[in-house]
C-alpha positions in Angstrom: 21.1 3.4 7.5 21.4 1.4 4.3 21.7 -2.3 4.3 23.9 -3.2 1.4 22.9 -6.9 1.1 21.1 -8.5 -1.9 17.7 -7.3 -0.8 15.1 -8.2 -3.4 17.5 -10.2 -5.5 18.1 -12.5 -2.5 14.5 -12.7 -1.4 13.0 -13.5 -4.9 14.1 -17.1 -5.4 12.9 -18.1 -2.0 9.5 -16.5 -2.2 8.4 -16.8 -5.9 7.2 -20.4 -5.3 5.0 -19.5 -2.4 1.3 -19.5 -3.1 0.2 -16.5 -1.0 -0.7 -15.5 2.5 -2.4 -18.0 4.8 -5.1 -15.9 6.3 -5.2 -17.6 9.7 -3.9 -14.7 11.8 -2.8 -16.2 15.0 -4.1 -14.4 18.1 -7.2 -12.8 16.5 -9.6 -15.1 18.3 -12.8 -16.5 16.9 -14.0 -13.2 15.3 -10.7 -12.6 13.6 -10.4 -16.1 12.3 -13.9 -15.9 10.9 -12.9 -12.9 8.9 -9.7 -14.4 7.7 -11.3 -17.7 6.7 -14.2 -16.1 4.7 -14.1 -16.2 1.0 -11.7 -13.5 -0.2 -13.2 -10.7 -2.4 -11.6 -12.2 -5.6 -13.7 -15.3 -5.1 -16.9 -13.7 -4.0 -16.9 -11.2 -6.8 -16.4 -12.9 -10.2 -16.3 -9.5 -12.1 -13.2 -8.5 -10.2 -11.4 -6.9 -13.1 -14.4 -5.4 -14.9 -14.5 -7.8 -17.8 -18.1 -9.0 -17.4 -21.0 -8.7 -19.8 -22.4 -5.8 -17.8 -20.0 -3.5 -19.6 -18.0 -2.4 -16.5 -15.0 -0.4 -17.5 -11.5 -0.5 -15.9 -10.4 2.7 -14.2 -6.8 3.8 -13.7 -5.7 4.8 -10.3 -4.6 8.4 -10.0 -0.9 9.0 -9.3 -0.3 10.5 -5.8 2.7 11.8 -4.0 4.9 9.2 -2.2 5.1 11.6 0.7 8.1 12.4 2.8 8.6 8.8 4.1 8.9 6.4 1.2 12.2 4.7 2.0 12.5 3.6 -1.6 15.9 5.1 -2.4 14.4 8.4 -3.6 15.1 10.6 -0.6 17.4 11.0 2.4 17.3 11.3 6.1 20.1 13.2 7.9 22.1 13.1 4.7 21.8 9.3 4.1 19.7 7.6 1.4 16.9 5.6 3.0 16.1 2.5 1.0 14.2 -0.4 2.5 14.1 -2.1 -0.9 17.8 -3.1 -0.6 17.2 -4.9 2.7 17.1 -8.7 3.0 13.6 -9.9 3.8 11.7 -7.0 2.2 9.5 -9.4 0.1 7.2 -10.7 2.8 3.5 -11.4 3.6 3.5 -9.9 7.1 4.5 -6.2 7.5 4.2 -6.1 11.3 7.7 -7.1 12.3 10.9 -5.3 11.4 13.2 -7.2 9.0 16.7 -7.1 7.6 18.5 -7.2 11.0 16.3 -4.6 12.7 14.0 -5.4 15.6 10.6 -4.3 16.8 7.0 -5.2 15.9 4.2 -2.8 15.2 1.3 -3.0 17.6 -2.3 -2.5 16.4 -5.4 -4.1 15.0 -4.5 -6.8 12.4 -5.5 -6.0 8.8 -5.5 -8.6 6.1 -5.3 -6.7 2.8 -6.0 -8.2 -0.7 -4.9 -6.1 -3.7 -6.2 -6.9 -7.1 -3.9 -5.4 -9.8 -5.1 -5.0 -13.4 -4.0 -3.3 -16.6 -6.6 -0.9 -17.8 -5.8 -1.2 -21.5 -6.9 -4.8 -21.8 -8.8 -4.9 -18.5 -6.8 -8.0 -17.4 -5.1 -9.1 -14.2 -1.4 -8.4 -13.9 0.6 -11.4 -12.6 4.1 -11.3 -11.4 4.1 -7.7 -10.4 5.6 -6.3 -7.2 3.8 -3.8 -4.9 5.7 -1.9 -2.3 3.5 -0.9 0.7 4.2 1.4 3.6 2.1 3.3 6.1 2.1 4.8 9.6 1.8 2.9 12.8 -1.0 3.2 15.4 0.6 6.4 16.7 0.8 7.9 13.2 4.6 7.5 13.0 6.7 6.1 10.2 9.5 3.6 10.6 13.0 4.6 9.3 12.1 8.3 9.8 10.1 8.9 13.0 11.4 5.5 14.2 14.9 5.2 12.6 15.8 1.9 14.3 12.8 0.1 13.0 11.5 -0.7 9.5 8.1 -2.4 10.2 5.0 -1.6 8.2 7.0 -1.7 5.0 7.4 -4.5 2.5 7.0 -5.9 -1.0 4.2 -8.3 -2.0 4.0 -10.1 -5.4 0.8 -10.7 -7.4 -0.1 -14.2 -8.2 -1.4 -15.7 -11.5 -4.7 -13.9 -10.9 -3.1 -10.6 -10.3 -3.8 -10.7 -6.6 -1.4 -9.9 -3.7 -2.2 -10.6 -0.1 -0.5 -9.2 3.0 -1.1 -8.9 6.7 -0.4 -5.6 8.4 -2.2 -3.4 11.0 -4.9 -0.7 10.6 -2.9 2.5 10.1 -3.3 5.3 12.7 -4.7 8.7 11.7 -2.2 11.5 12.2 -3.1 15.2 12.2 -3.7 16.7 8.8 -4.2 13.6 6.8 -7.0 11.1 6.1 -6.0 7.5 7.1 -4.1 6.0 4.2 -1.6 3.4 2.9 1.1 4.3 0.4 2.1 2.0 -2.4 4.2 1.7 -5.6 3.7 -0.8 -8.4 6.6 -2.3 -10.3 6.7 -4.6 -13.3 8.6 -7.3 -11.3 10.5 -7.8 -8.1 13.7 -7.1 -9.9 12.4 -3.8 -11.1 11.5 -2.7 -7.5 14.1 0.1 -7.3 13.9 3.9 -7.1 12.7 5.4 -10.4 11.1 2.3 -11.9 7.6 2.4 -10.4 4.8 2.1 -12.9 2.5 3.8 -10.4 2.9 5.6 -7.1 -0.4 6.2 -5.3 -2.3 5.8 -2.0 -5.2 3.9 -0.6 -7.8 5.5 1.6 -9.4 3.8 4.6 -13.2 4.0 5.0 -14.5 6.3 7.7 -17.0 3.8 9.3 -14.3 1.2 9.9 -11.9 3.8 11.2 -14.3 5.1 13.7 -14.7 1.6 15.2 -11.0 0.7 15.0 -9.9 3.9 16.7 -11.8 3.1 19.8 -9.0 0.6 20.5 -6.6 1.9 23.2 -3.6 1.4 20.9 -4.9 4.4 18.8 -5.0 7.1 21.4 -4.9 10.2 19.1 -6.5 8.8 15.9 -10.1 9.4 16.6 -9.5 13.1 17.5 -7.3 13.5 14.4 -10.0 11.9 12.2 -12.6 14.3 13.5 -10.5 17.2 12.2 -10.4 16.1 8.6 -12.5 14.6 5.8 -11.8 12.4 2.9 -12.9 14.9 0.4 -11.0 17.7 2.2 -7.7 15.6 2.3 -4.8 17.3 0.5 -4.1 14.1 -1.5 -7.5 12.5 -2.2 -9.5 15.7 -2.2 -8.8 16.7 -5.8 -9.9 13.3 -7.3 -13.3 12.5 -8.7 -15.9 10.6 -6.7 -15.2 7.6 -8.9 -11.5 7.8 -8.3 -11.9 8.1 -4.6 -14.2 5.1 -4.6 -11.6 3.1 -6.4 -8.9 4.1 -4.0 -10.9 3.4 -0.8 -10.6 0.0 0.8 -13.6 -2.3 1.0 -13.0 -3.1 4.7 -15.0 -5.4 7.1 -14.4 -6.6 10.6 -14.0 -5.3 14.1 -11.4 -4.3 16.7 -10.5 -8.1 16.7 -9.3 -7.8 13.1 -10.2 -6.5 9.7 -10.1 -7.9 6.1 -10.0 -5.5 3.2 -9.9 -5.5 -0.5 -8.9 -2.9 -3.1 -8.6 -2.8 -6.9 -5.6 -1.0 -8.4 -5.6 -0.2 -12.1 -2.4 0.8 -14.0 
């Protein structure tokens, strides 16, 4: 199961010089390209990190469980440690294909996600940090566990000088018993992205309105029914948070079944 190559250490020199994701998203058509080419939230909203004269305060994201499928070296499957962070190619700007020698690409509605990371103490953006993301596919299944021969929809992205990381993935499916979500862990650097060194482990929630449109797509056959059986406030992860915390954790998401663009702030 484990790939004993250089993993993050090998990927880092190649990718640190890159400027970020080109949000062109081949194959989305006119509607998707319009979404991708619009001004990202960090440009449209000058007060991104809550440092403006209006007195906005920075809020720290609540810690959440990493769930049973983190593949970050902290758990095992069938007696073997599962650790995607050791695999070559884990630092990437597109989570849809498998990497590190595995094959397979996740099908679903493209989602361009922008994450603005800030430190709550000084209310300032955090550059040079690593964010490990993972989530379910359109059928609600997780790579390396439900799908042991694939590792798509996992990867590490790095924050730029403005504390922003950008990545392309798909809209996660909704599986029974959970609100649609994306898991993530924040590390101080790519070198620190190993089990036990996360500065924050938490989850992002998807907004209901966007999900109800996305899940009409035929690639999400069970998601709409599963969504009908749960609520964000009743979710066993998000449900015990304050309304303010839930608002912070929920993606600002716009688009259609052709493709979505989303933004979220993460405070540590």
